[in-house]
A tleap script that builds the chain and sets N, CA, C and O, in Angstrom:
source leaprc.protein.ff14SB
mol = sequence {
  NMET ALA LYS TYR GLY LYS LYS SER GLU GLU
  LEU VAL GLU ARG ALA LEU ARG LYS MET LYS
  ARG GLY THR LEU LYS SER GLY LYS LYS VAL
  VAL THR SER ILE LYS GLN ALA ILE ALA ILE
  GLY LEU SER GLU ALA ARG LYS ILE GLY ALA
  LYS VAL PRO LYS LYS SER THR LYS ALA SER
  LYS ALA LYS LYS LYS VAL ALA SER ALA LYS
  ARG LYS LYS VAL ALA ALA ALA LYS LYS ARG
  LYS VAL THR ALA ALA LYS ARG LYS LYS ALA
  LEU ALA SER LYS LYS GLN ALA ALA VAL LYS
  ARG LYS LYS THR THR ALA PRO LYS ALA LYS
  LYS LYS THR VAL ALA ALA ARG ARG LYS THR
  ARG ALA LYS LYS ALA CALA
}
set mol.1.N position { 31.173 7.063 -89.704 }
set mol.1.CA position { 30.851 5.615 -90.019 }
set mol.1.C position { 29.261 5.826 -89.999 }
set mol.1.O position { 28.929 7.004 -89.869 }
set mol.2.N position { 28.297 4.960 -90.097 }
set mol.2.CA position { 27.182 5.047 -90.206 }
set mol.2.C position { 26.246 4.461 -89.214 }
set mol.2.O position { 26.436 3.423 -88.580 }
set mol.3.N position { 25.384 5.114 -89.162 }
set mol.3.CA position { 24.552 5.335 -87.530 }
set mol.3.C position { 24.072 3.986 -88.449 }
set mol.3.O position { 24.465 3.020 -87.794 }
set mol.4.N position { 23.433 3.522 -89.607 }
set mol.4.CA position { 22.496 2.544 -89.586 }
set mol.4.C position { 22.919 1.837 -90.684 }
set mol.4.O position { 23.566 2.558 -91.443 }
set mol.5.N position { 22.792 0.596 -91.098 }
set mol.5.CA position { 23.537 -1.017 -91.083 }
set mol.5.C position { 22.165 -0.976 -92.635 }
set mol.5.O position { 21.056 -0.461 -92.492 }
set mol.6.N position { 22.583 -1.550 -93.795 }
set mol.6.CA position { 22.110 -1.961 -94.739 }
set mol.6.C position { 20.554 -2.245 -94.938 }
set mol.6.O position { 19.757 -1.660 -95.672 }
set mol.7.N position { 20.277 -3.746 -93.720 }
set mol.7.CA position { 18.805 -4.719 -93.681 }
set mol.7.C position { 18.414 -3.145 -92.469 }
set mol.7.O position { 17.238 -2.986 -92.798 }
set mol.8.N position { 18.623 -2.275 -91.631 }
set mol.8.CA position { 17.767 -1.541 -91.555 }
set mol.8.C position { 17.219 -0.685 -92.106 }
set mol.8.O position { 16.055 -0.483 -91.758 }
set mol.9.N position { 17.824 0.201 -93.217 }
set mol.9.CA position { 17.366 0.711 -94.968 }
set mol.9.C position { 16.278 -0.228 -95.388 }
set mol.9.O position { 15.080 0.050 -95.434 }
set mol.10.N position { 16.774 -1.246 -95.657 }
set mol.10.CA position { 15.858 -1.835 -96.483 }
set mol.10.C position { 14.544 -2.035 -95.703 }
set mol.10.O position { 13.576 -1.823 -96.433 }
set mol.11.N position { 14.167 -2.427 -94.266 }
set mol.11.CA position { 13.046 -2.954 -93.664 }
set mol.11.C position { 12.583 -1.139 -92.975 }
set mol.11.O position { 11.618 -0.896 -92.251 }
set mol.12.N position { 13.507 -0.231 -93.436 }
set mol.12.CA position { 12.500 1.271 -93.004 }
set mol.12.C position { 11.602 0.976 -94.470 }
set mol.12.O position { 10.490 0.451 -94.537 }
set mol.13.N position { 12.431 1.472 -95.583 }
set mol.13.CA position { 11.774 1.601 -96.719 }
set mol.13.C position { 10.609 0.699 -96.823 }
set mol.13.O position { 9.442 1.090 -96.771 }
set mol.14.N position { 11.095 -0.893 -97.019 }
set mol.14.CA position { 9.340 -1.864 -96.915 }
set mol.14.C position { 8.488 -1.293 -95.599 }
set mol.14.O position { 7.324 -1.664 -95.446 }
set mol.15.N position { 8.907 -0.681 -94.968 }
set mol.15.CA position { 7.445 -0.169 -93.878 }
set mol.15.C position { 6.682 0.820 -94.301 }
set mol.15.O position { 5.452 0.874 -94.280 }
set mol.16.N position { 7.851 2.025 -94.894 }
set mol.16.CA position { 7.107 2.894 -95.658 }
set mol.16.C position { 6.486 2.550 -96.826 }
set mol.16.O position { 5.326 2.952 -96.746 }
set mol.17.N position { 6.697 1.962 -97.955 }
set mol.17.CA position { 6.307 1.151 -99.263 }
set mol.17.C position { 4.425 1.133 -98.626 }
set mol.17.O position { 3.381 1.715 -98.921 }
set mol.18.N position { 4.897 0.044 -97.589 }
set mol.18.CA position { 3.555 -0.647 -96.909 }
set mol.18.C position { 2.519 0.239 -96.417 }
set mol.18.O position { 1.412 -0.292 -96.500 }
set mol.19.N position { 2.507 1.097 -96.062 }
set mol.19.CA position { 2.024 2.594 -95.466 }
set mol.19.C position { 1.536 3.245 -96.646 }
set mol.19.O position { 0.354 3.589 -96.629 }
set mol.20.N position { 2.471 3.564 -98.038 }
set mol.20.CA position { 1.978 3.896 -99.286 }
set mol.20.C position { 0.633 3.141 -99.543 }
set mol.20.O position { -0.395 3.678 -99.956 }
set mol.21.N position { 0.785 1.852 -99.246 }
set mol.21.CA position { -0.190 0.770 -99.834 }
set mol.21.C position { -1.127 0.919 -99.179 }
set mol.21.O position { -2.200 0.805 -99.771 }
set mol.22.N position { -1.159 1.193 -97.894 }
set mol.22.CA position { -2.038 1.048 -96.922 }
set mol.22.C position { -1.999 -0.076 -95.923 }
set mol.22.O position { -2.836 -0.097 -95.021 }
set mol.23.N position { -1.032 -1.062 -96.030 }
set mol.23.CA position { -1.664 -2.196 -95.786 }
set mol.23.C position { -0.286 -1.943 -94.555 }
set mol.23.O position { 0.543 -2.839 -94.715 }
set mol.24.N position { -0.007 -1.268 -93.771 }
set mol.24.CA position { 1.019 -1.108 -92.555 }
set mol.24.C position { 0.326 -1.168 -91.450 }
set mol.24.O position { -0.455 -0.235 -91.637 }
set mol.25.N position { -0.008 -1.718 -90.173 }
set mol.25.CA position { -0.837 -1.819 -89.063 }
set mol.25.C position { 0.105 -1.615 -87.985 }
set mol.25.O position { 1.282 -1.971 -88.043 }
set mol.26.N position { -0.468 -1.000 -86.940 }
set mol.26.CA position { 0.161 -0.874 -85.530 }
set mol.26.C position { -1.421 -1.232 -84.988 }
set mol.26.O position { -2.375 -0.518 -85.297 }
set mol.27.N position { -1.572 -2.687 -83.966 }
set mol.27.CA position { -2.532 -3.199 -83.739 }
set mol.27.C position { -3.129 -3.542 -84.900 }
set mol.27.O position { -2.843 -4.312 -85.817 }
set mol.28.N position { -4.279 -2.588 -84.594 }
set mol.28.CA position { -5.339 -2.931 -85.499 }
set mol.28.C position { -5.945 -1.853 -86.491 }
set mol.28.O position { -6.839 -2.066 -87.310 }
set mol.29.N position { -5.124 -0.358 -86.203 }
set mol.29.CA position { -5.461 0.402 -87.286 }
set mol.29.C position { -4.232 0.735 -88.329 }
set mol.29.O position { -3.057 0.624 -87.982 }
set mol.30.N position { -4.568 1.087 -89.433 }
set mol.30.CA position { -3.721 1.169 -89.897 }
set mol.30.C position { -2.865 2.293 -89.852 }
set mol.30.O position { -3.172 3.134 -89.007 }
set mol.31.N position { -1.481 2.613 -90.817 }
set mol.31.CA position { -0.530 4.166 -89.955 }
set mol.31.C position { -0.779 4.511 -90.913 }
set mol.31.O position { -0.935 3.967 -92.007 }
set mol.32.N position { -0.855 5.764 -90.449 }
set mol.32.CA position { -0.479 6.997 -91.812 }
set mol.32.C position { -0.027 8.067 -92.191 }
set mol.32.O position { -0.216 8.970 -93.007 }
set mol.33.N position { 1.100 7.505 -90.805 }
set mol.33.CA position { 2.427 8.912 -90.451 }
set mol.33.C position { 3.442 8.189 -90.729 }
set mol.33.O position { 3.826 7.082 -90.350 }
set mol.34.N position { 3.950 9.204 -91.668 }
set mol.34.CA position { 5.529 8.443 -92.341 }
set mol.34.C position { 6.756 8.196 -90.845 }
set mol.34.O position { 7.675 7.377 -90.842 }
set mol.35.N position { 6.387 9.209 -89.643 }
set mol.35.CA position { 6.815 8.978 -88.769 }
set mol.35.C position { 6.963 7.642 -88.285 }
set mol.35.O position { 7.882 6.823 -88.284 }
set mol.36.N position { 5.770 7.665 -87.867 }
set mol.36.CA position { 5.274 6.083 -87.403 }
set mol.36.C position { 5.630 5.052 -88.411 }
set mol.36.O position { 6.040 3.941 -88.075 }
set mol.37.N position { 5.496 5.365 -89.460 }
set mol.37.CA position { 6.256 3.663 -90.120 }
set mol.37.C position { 7.579 3.325 -89.761 }
set mol.37.O position { 8.162 2.328 -89.333 }
set mol.38.N position { 7.930 4.781 -90.158 }
set mol.38.CA position { 9.896 4.482 -90.159 }
set mol.38.C position { 10.373 3.978 -88.286 }
set mol.38.O position { 11.290 3.238 -87.930 }
set mol.39.N position { 9.609 4.528 -87.643 }
set mol.39.CA position { 9.806 4.112 -85.970 }
set mol.39.C position { 9.622 1.945 -85.977 }
set mol.39.O position { 10.238 0.996 -85.491 }
set mol.40.N position { 8.416 2.157 -86.835 }
set mol.40.CA position { 7.964 0.469 -87.269 }
set mol.40.C position { 9.007 -0.338 -87.774 }
set mol.40.O position { 9.227 -1.502 -87.439 }
set mol.41.N position { 9.516 0.203 -88.435 }
set mol.41.CA position { 10.197 -0.093 -89.529 }
set mol.41.C position { 11.721 -0.711 -88.953 }
set mol.41.O position { 12.140 -1.853 -89.141 }
set mol.42.N position { 12.679 0.838 -87.902 }
set mol.42.CA position { 13.429 0.269 -87.166 }
set mol.42.C position { 13.326 -0.132 -85.990 }
set mol.42.O position { 14.278 -0.287 -85.225 }
set mol.43.N position { 11.874 -0.389 -85.669 }
set mol.43.CA position { 11.940 -1.632 -84.579 }
set mol.43.C position { 12.239 -2.944 -85.506 }
set mol.43.O position { 13.297 -3.574 -85.485 }
set mol.44.N position { 11.306 -3.183 -86.177 }
set mol.44.CA position { 11.433 -4.617 -86.684 }
set mol.44.C position { 12.993 -4.731 -87.077 }
set mol.44.O position { 13.442 -5.875 -87.013 }
set mol.45.N position { 13.897 -3.701 -87.480 }
set mol.45.CA position { 15.627 -3.943 -87.322 }
set mol.45.C position { 16.070 -4.586 -86.550 }
set mol.45.O position { 16.659 -5.667 -86.581 }
set mol.46.N position { 15.568 -3.385 -85.198 }
set mol.46.CA position { 16.425 -3.893 -83.828 }
set mol.46.C position { 15.906 -5.943 -83.072 }
set mol.46.O position { 16.287 -6.830 -82.308 }
set mol.47.N position { 14.751 -5.541 -84.126 }
set mol.47.CA position { 14.441 -7.398 -83.475 }
set mol.47.C position { 15.412 -8.536 -83.989 }
set mol.47.O position { 15.929 -9.507 -83.437 }
set mol.48.N position { 15.446 -8.065 -85.157 }
set mol.48.CA position { 16.855 -8.700 -86.247 }
set mol.48.C position { 17.698 -9.010 -85.774 }
set mol.48.O position { 18.165 -10.144 -85.880 }
set mol.49.N position { 18.185 -8.065 -85.071 }
set mol.49.CA position { 19.851 -7.671 -84.950 }
set mol.49.C position { 20.825 -6.367 -85.678 }
set mol.49.O position { 21.937 -5.864 -85.520 }
set mol.50.N position { 19.862 -6.235 -86.383 }
set mol.50.CA position { 20.366 -5.289 -87.759 }
set mol.50.C position { 21.140 -3.875 -86.857 }
set mol.50.O position { 21.031 -3.581 -85.667 }
set mol.51.N position { 21.820 -3.287 -87.810 }
set mol.51.CA position { 22.795 -2.575 -86.971 }
set mol.51.C position { 21.998 -0.753 -86.753 }
set mol.51.O position { 21.962 -0.312 -87.902 }
set mol.52.N position { 21.660 -0.126 -86.190 }
set mol.52.CA position { 20.656 0.427 -85.504 }
set mol.52.C position { 21.070 1.789 -84.374 }
set mol.52.O position { 22.252 1.543 -84.132 }
set mol.53.N position { 20.868 2.501 -83.933 }
set mol.53.CA position { 21.206 3.110 -82.374 }
set mol.53.C position { 20.352 2.900 -81.434 }
set mol.53.O position { 19.188 3.118 -81.771 }
set mol.54.N position { 20.491 2.603 -80.525 }
set mol.54.CA position { 19.896 2.418 -79.792 }
set mol.54.C position { 19.068 3.632 -79.402 }
set mol.54.O position { 19.466 4.786 -79.565 }
set mol.55.N position { 17.539 3.204 -78.719 }
set mol.55.CA position { 16.066 4.111 -78.452 }
set mol.55.C position { 17.048 5.030 -77.295 }
set mol.55.O position { 18.040 4.924 -76.574 }
set mol.56.N position { 15.943 6.014 -77.721 }
set mol.56.CA position { 16.662 7.472 -76.891 }
set mol.56.C position { 15.640 7.195 -75.705 }
set mol.56.O position { 14.446 7.084 -75.981 }
set mol.57.N position { 16.110 7.072 -74.302 }
set mol.57.CA position { 15.983 7.053 -73.446 }
set mol.57.C position { 15.336 8.782 -72.946 }
set mol.57.O position { 15.771 9.813 -73.460 }
set mol.58.N position { 14.109 8.747 -71.727 }
set mol.58.CA position { 13.885 10.266 -71.377 }
set mol.58.C position { 15.336 10.460 -70.720 }
set mol.58.O position { 16.115 11.334 -71.099 }
set mol.59.N position { 15.631 9.484 -69.620 }
set mol.59.CA position { 17.213 10.566 -69.713 }
set mol.59.C position { 17.834 10.745 -70.526 }
set mol.59.O position { 17.894 11.975 -70.529 }
set mol.60.N position { 18.683 10.247 -71.686 }
set mol.60.CA position { 19.077 10.806 -72.460 }
set mol.60.C position { 18.464 12.217 -72.933 }
set mol.60.O position { 19.046 13.292 -73.072 }
set mol.61.N position { 17.143 11.893 -73.133 }
set mol.61.CA position { 16.317 13.092 -73.789 }
set mol.61.C position { 16.268 14.233 -72.862 }
set mol.61.O position { 16.550 15.311 -73.387 }
set mol.62.N position { 15.975 14.256 -71.593 }
set mol.62.CA position { 17.014 15.408 -70.362 }
set mol.62.C position { 17.934 16.171 -70.969 }
set mol.62.O position { 17.919 17.292 -71.479 }
set mol.63.N position { 19.258 14.793 -70.709 }
set mol.63.CA position { 20.864 15.465 -70.644 }
set mol.63.C position { 20.837 15.762 -72.227 }
set mol.63.O position { 21.909 16.289 -72.525 }
set mol.64.N position { 19.776 15.577 -73.648 }
set mol.64.CA position { 20.147 16.653 -74.639 }
set mol.64.C position { 19.559 18.105 -74.863 }
set mol.64.O position { 19.733 18.902 -75.785 }
set mol.65.N position { 18.536 18.204 -73.295 }
set mol.65.CA position { 17.714 19.360 -73.306 }
set mol.65.C position { 18.524 20.209 -72.803 }
set mol.65.O position { 18.740 21.194 -73.509 }
set mol.66.N position { 19.379 20.121 -71.185 }
set mol.66.CA position { 19.983 20.543 -69.957 }
set mol.66.C position { 21.514 20.681 -70.960 }
set mol.66.O position { 22.383 21.317 -70.365 }
set mol.67.N position { 21.959 20.138 -72.471 }
set mol.67.CA position { 22.917 20.103 -72.997 }
set mol.67.C position { 22.378 21.660 -73.584 }
set mol.67.O position { 22.759 22.634 -72.935 }
set mol.68.N position { 21.671 21.852 -74.561 }
set mol.68.CA position { 21.106 22.602 -74.981 }
set mol.68.C position { 20.996 23.806 -74.625 }
set mol.68.O position { 21.536 24.815 -75.080 }
set mol.69.N position { 20.215 23.657 -73.721 }
set mol.69.CA position { 19.622 24.728 -72.550 }
set mol.69.C position { 21.267 25.306 -71.941 }
set mol.69.O position { 21.456 26.323 -71.273 }
set mol.70.N position { 22.066 24.551 -72.298 }
set mol.70.CA position { 23.617 25.125 -71.562 }
set mol.70.C position { 24.334 25.646 -72.660 }
set mol.70.O position { 25.033 26.623 -72.390 }
set mol.71.N position { 24.345 25.216 -73.924 }
set mol.71.CA position { 24.701 26.004 -75.258 }
set mol.71.C position { 23.980 27.386 -74.620 }
set mol.71.O position { 24.477 28.214 -73.856 }
set mol.72.N position { 22.641 27.338 -75.202 }
set mol.72.CA position { 22.060 28.949 -75.421 }
set mol.72.C position { 22.589 30.203 -74.269 }
set mol.72.O position { 22.616 31.427 -74.397 }
set mol.73.N position { 22.898 29.502 -73.363 }
set mol.73.CA position { 22.869 30.184 -71.910 }
set mol.73.C position { 25.097 30.553 -71.996 }
set mol.73.O position { 25.949 30.917 -71.186 }
set mol.74.N position { 25.081 30.287 -72.985 }
set mol.74.CA position { 26.894 30.340 -73.371 }
set mol.74.C position { 26.835 31.763 -74.359 }
set mol.74.O position { 27.216 32.925 -74.215 }
set mol.75.N position { 26.112 30.961 -75.476 }
set mol.75.CA position { 25.878 31.909 -76.158 }
set mol.75.C position { 24.786 32.986 -76.402 }
set mol.75.O position { 24.870 33.246 -77.602 }
set mol.76.N position { 24.130 33.487 -76.031 }
set mol.76.CA position { 23.413 34.694 -75.008 }
set mol.76.C position { 24.793 35.215 -74.011 }
set mol.76.O position { 24.724 36.390 -73.649 }
set mol.77.N position { 25.617 34.685 -73.704 }
set mol.77.CA position { 26.367 35.368 -72.573 }
set mol.77.C position { 27.647 36.060 -73.843 }
set mol.77.O position { 28.022 37.172 -74.215 }
set mol.78.N position { 27.901 34.880 -74.094 }
set mol.78.CA position { 28.778 35.791 -75.327 }
set mol.78.C position { 28.164 37.172 -76.233 }
set mol.78.O position { 28.857 38.110 -76.628 }
set mol.79.N position { 27.193 37.064 -76.366 }
set mol.79.CA position { 26.678 38.314 -76.974 }
set mol.79.C position { 26.311 38.841 -76.137 }
set mol.79.O position { 25.205 39.127 -76.596 }
set mol.80.N position { 26.324 39.432 -74.771 }
set mol.80.CA position { 26.590 40.171 -74.671 }
set mol.80.C position { 27.602 41.022 -73.980 }
set mol.80.O position { 27.726 42.176 -73.571 }
set mol.81.N position { 28.311 39.827 -74.049 }
set mol.81.CA position { 30.397 40.506 -73.698 }
set mol.81.C position { 30.567 41.216 -75.416 }
set mol.81.O position { 31.559 41.859 -75.756 }
set mol.82.N position { 29.597 40.979 -76.165 }
set mol.82.CA position { 30.450 41.291 -77.549 }
set mol.82.C position { 29.681 42.768 -77.235 }
set mol.82.O position { 30.317 43.818 -77.138 }
set mol.83.N position { 27.809 42.654 -77.053 }
set mol.83.CA position { 27.799 44.364 -77.578 }
set mol.83.C position { 27.656 45.157 -76.620 }
set mol.83.O position { 27.170 46.276 -76.783 }
set mol.84.N position { 28.094 44.664 -75.355 }
set mol.84.CA position { 28.926 45.479 -73.996 }
set mol.84.C position { 30.343 45.884 -75.013 }
set mol.84.O position { 30.483 47.010 -75.491 }
set mol.85.N position { 31.230 44.871 -75.209 }
set mol.85.CA position { 32.784 45.781 -75.517 }
set mol.85.C position { 31.854 46.636 -77.082 }
set mol.85.O position { 32.428 47.700 -77.310 }
set mol.86.N position { 30.996 46.466 -77.808 }
set mol.86.CA position { 31.008 47.463 -78.274 }
set mol.86.C position { 30.237 48.787 -77.519 }
set mol.86.O position { 31.003 49.711 -77.793 }
set mol.87.N position { 29.529 49.151 -77.008 }
set mol.87.CA position { 28.692 49.751 -76.002 }
set mol.87.C position { 30.165 50.498 -75.299 }
set mol.87.O position { 30.001 51.639 -74.867 }
set mol.88.N position { 31.007 50.134 -75.226 }
set mol.88.CA position { 32.338 50.343 -74.124 }
set mol.88.C position { 33.368 51.400 -75.565 }
set mol.88.O position { 34.008 52.440 -75.411 }
set mol.89.N position { 33.196 50.786 -76.527 }
set mol.89.CA position { 34.316 51.563 -77.830 }
set mol.89.C position { 33.297 52.669 -78.279 }
set mol.89.O position { 33.691 53.779 -78.635 }
set mol.90.N position { 31.738 52.258 -78.244 }
set mol.90.CA position { 30.946 53.394 -78.423 }
set mol.90.C position { 31.419 54.709 -77.800 }
set mol.90.O position { 31.741 55.600 -78.585 }
set mol.91.N position { 31.479 54.880 -76.827 }
set mol.91.CA position { 31.447 55.459 -75.897 }
set mol.91.C position { 32.503 56.084 -75.646 }
set mol.91.O position { 32.419 57.263 -75.302 }
set mol.92.N position { 34.003 55.324 -75.778 }
set mol.92.CA position { 35.377 55.696 -76.108 }
set mol.92.C position { 35.986 56.956 -76.929 }
set mol.92.O position { 36.876 57.803 -76.858 }
set mol.93.N position { 34.552 56.369 -78.043 }
set mol.93.CA position { 34.498 57.365 -79.488 }
set mol.93.C position { 34.528 58.696 -79.053 }
set mol.93.O position { 35.264 59.681 -78.998 }
set mol.94.N position { 32.996 58.149 -78.663 }
set mol.94.CA position { 32.322 59.519 -78.361 }
set mol.94.C position { 33.249 60.986 -77.372 }
set mol.94.O position { 33.396 62.187 -77.601 }
set mol.95.N position { 33.738 59.958 -76.138 }
set mol.95.CA position { 34.577 61.033 -75.403 }
set mol.95.C position { 35.897 61.576 -76.149 }
set mol.95.O position { 36.485 62.614 -75.842 }
set mol.96.N position { 36.330 60.521 -77.383 }
set mol.96.CA position { 37.481 61.621 -77.980 }
set mol.96.C position { 37.130 62.595 -78.481 }
set mol.96.O position { 37.727 63.642 -78.231 }
set mol.97.N position { 35.814 62.564 -79.540 }
set mol.97.CA position { 35.061 63.521 -80.254 }
set mol.97.C position { 34.801 64.706 -79.212 }
set mol.97.O position { 35.007 65.844 -79.634 }
set mol.98.N position { 34.468 64.588 -78.193 }
set mol.98.CA position { 34.063 65.492 -77.007 }
set mol.98.C position { 35.656 66.254 -76.508 }
set mol.98.O position { 35.810 67.397 -76.080 }
set mol.99.N position { 36.334 65.573 -76.653 }
set mol.99.CA position { 37.608 66.166 -76.123 }
set mol.99.C position { 38.283 67.081 -77.129 }
set mol.99.O position { 38.844 68.148 -76.881 }
set mol.100.N position { 38.117 66.411 -78.454 }
set mol.100.CA position { 38.541 66.836 -80.160 }
set mol.100.C position { 38.023 68.090 -79.738 }
set mol.100.O position { 38.911 68.852 -79.355 }
set mol.101.N position { 36.628 68.644 -79.676 }
set mol.101.CA position { 36.033 69.653 -80.016 }
set mol.101.C position { 36.145 70.506 -79.074 }
set mol.101.O position { 35.953 71.680 -79.391 }
set mol.102.N position { 36.501 70.180 -77.580 }
set mol.102.CA position { 36.796 71.507 -76.672 }
set mol.102.C position { 38.123 71.944 -77.110 }
set mol.102.O position { 38.534 73.092 -76.937 }
set mol.103.N position { 38.778 71.019 -77.672 }
set mol.103.CA position { 40.930 71.764 -77.752 }
set mol.103.C position { 40.446 72.633 -79.019 }
set mol.103.O position { 41.211 73.543 -79.340 }
set mol.104.N position { 39.439 72.492 -79.671 }
set mol.104.CA position { 39.192 72.671 -81.385 }
set mol.104.C position { 38.423 74.294 -80.988 }
set mol.104.O position { 38.623 75.246 -81.742 }
set mol.105.N position { 37.807 74.396 -80.103 }
set mol.105.CA position { 36.773 75.650 -79.688 }
set mol.105.C position { 37.120 76.482 -78.427 }
set mol.105.O position { 37.272 75.966 -77.320 }
set mol.106.N position { 37.237 77.838 -78.682 }
set mol.106.CA position { 37.794 78.356 -78.086 }
set mol.106.C position { 37.047 78.876 -76.777 }
set mol.106.O position { 35.826 79.029 -76.724 }
set mol.107.N position { 37.999 79.148 -75.644 }
set mol.107.CA position { 37.158 78.997 -73.992 }
set mol.107.C position { 36.492 80.459 -73.777 }
set mol.107.O position { 36.768 81.630 -74.036 }
set mol.108.N position { 35.232 79.556 -73.016 }
set mol.108.CA position { 34.294 80.920 -72.506 }
set mol.108.C position { 35.028 81.712 -71.869 }
set mol.108.O position { 36.191 81.533 -71.506 }
set mol.109.N position { 34.501 82.417 -71.753 }
set mol.109.CA position { 34.810 83.849 -70.930 }
set mol.109.C position { 33.425 83.130 -69.702 }
set mol.109.O position { 32.280 82.772 -69.979 }
set mol.110.N position { 34.152 83.141 -68.349 }
set mol.110.CA position { 33.374 83.363 -67.220 }
set mol.110.C position { 32.627 84.398 -66.724 }
set mol.110.O position { 32.838 85.610 -66.676 }
set mol.111.N position { 31.708 83.701 -66.361 }
set mol.111.CA position { 30.265 84.901 -65.915 }
set mol.111.C position { 31.180 85.315 -64.245 }
set mol.111.O position { 31.740 84.589 -63.424 }
set mol.112.N position { 30.991 86.614 -64.307 }
set mol.112.CA position { 31.530 86.475 -62.880 }
set mol.112.C position { 30.417 86.584 -61.732 }
set mol.112.O position { 29.274 86.721 -62.170 }
set mol.113.N position { 30.554 86.547 -60.332 }
set mol.113.CA position { 29.648 86.587 -59.514 }
set mol.113.C position { 29.744 87.907 -58.989 }
set mol.113.O position { 30.559 88.828 -58.939 }
set mol.114.N position { 27.765 87.440 -58.350 }
set mol.114.CA position { 27.780 89.394 -58.361 }
set mol.114.C position { 28.111 89.388 -57.213 }
set mol.114.O position { 27.145 89.734 -56.533 }
set mol.115.N position { 29.184 89.127 -56.463 }
set mol.115.CA position { 29.891 89.861 -55.507 }
set mol.115.C position { 31.423 90.362 -56.835 }
set mol.115.O position { 32.452 90.954 -56.509 }
set mol.116.N position { 31.283 90.176 -57.387 }
set mol.116.CA position { 32.784 90.209 -58.260 }
set mol.116.C position { 32.110 91.673 -58.827 }
set mol.116.O position { 32.372 92.846 -58.562 }
set mol.117.N position { 31.159 91.062 -59.696 }
set mol.117.CA position { 30.325 92.575 -59.769 }
set mol.117.C position { 30.203 94.220 -59.216 }
set mol.117.O position { 30.436 95.295 -59.768 }
set mol.118.N position { 29.695 93.825 -57.786 }
set mol.118.CA position { 29.781 94.816 -57.296 }
set mol.118.C position { 31.039 95.239 -56.538 }
set mol.118.O position { 30.942 96.253 -55.848 }
set mol.119.N position { 32.134 94.632 -56.575 }
set mol.119.CA position { 33.805 94.997 -56.324 }
set mol.119.C position { 34.138 95.755 -57.291 }
set mol.119.O position { 34.967 96.609 -56.976 }
set mol.120.N position { 33.730 95.762 -58.577 }
set mol.120.CA position { 34.404 96.778 -59.802 }
set mol.120.C position { 33.344 97.761 -60.265 }
set mol.120.O position { 33.451 98.611 -61.149 }
set mol.121.N position { 32.415 97.512 -59.582 }
set mol.121.CA position { 30.901 98.460 -59.841 }
set mol.121.C position { 31.609 99.725 -58.547 }
set mol.121.O position { 31.638 100.915 -58.859 }
set mol.122.N position { 31.954 99.413 -57.618 }
set mol.122.CA position { 32.749 100.141 -56.061 }
set mol.122.C position { 34.063 101.023 -56.688 }
set mol.122.O position { 34.121 102.222 -56.419 }
set mol.123.N position { 35.367 100.246 -57.730 }
set mol.123.CA position { 36.121 100.704 -58.061 }
set mol.123.C position { 35.925 101.651 -59.229 }
set mol.123.O position { 36.881 102.397 -59.444 }
set mol.124.N position { 35.315 101.717 -59.690 }
set mol.124.CA position { 34.628 102.372 -60.999 }
set mol.124.C position { 34.615 103.607 -60.525 }
set mol.124.O position { 35.231 104.610 -60.886 }
set mol.125.N position { 33.072 103.247 -58.820 }
set mol.125.CA position { 32.484 104.797 -58.836 }
set mol.125.C position { 33.545 105.442 -57.596 }
set mol.125.O position { 33.219 106.529 -57.121 }
set mol.126.N position { 34.681 104.836 -57.131 }
set mol.126.CA position { 36.002 105.514 -56.282 }
set mol.126.C position { 36.752 105.800 -57.075 }
set mol.126.O position { 37.821 106.320 -56.755 }
savepdb mol mol.pdb
quit
């Protein structure tokens, strides 16, 4: 379903043409901005009663701002979740690799403590 009616399109086009010619005025000044020309065309369409969406108010803008901030938060949380999962997976694969290395390498001989060495010396001497 279209947001704007045919009549409102015509009025916006007319306003844009006037702006390009330099005859569109807002108050006493000549309009040079395309956005301003579109706004003038839409306001004329509203006066006539053509199909045009309602003007956005400060409250609706604030709602949109809050909604977009909420969406950004959710997206960031989702991204954190994904990166945490990836990190977890990477750690698990590293642990598995370490376990495999342990199984394949021969066990190292344990170093004897000082007391154990003294005992073996005493036995050899006796």
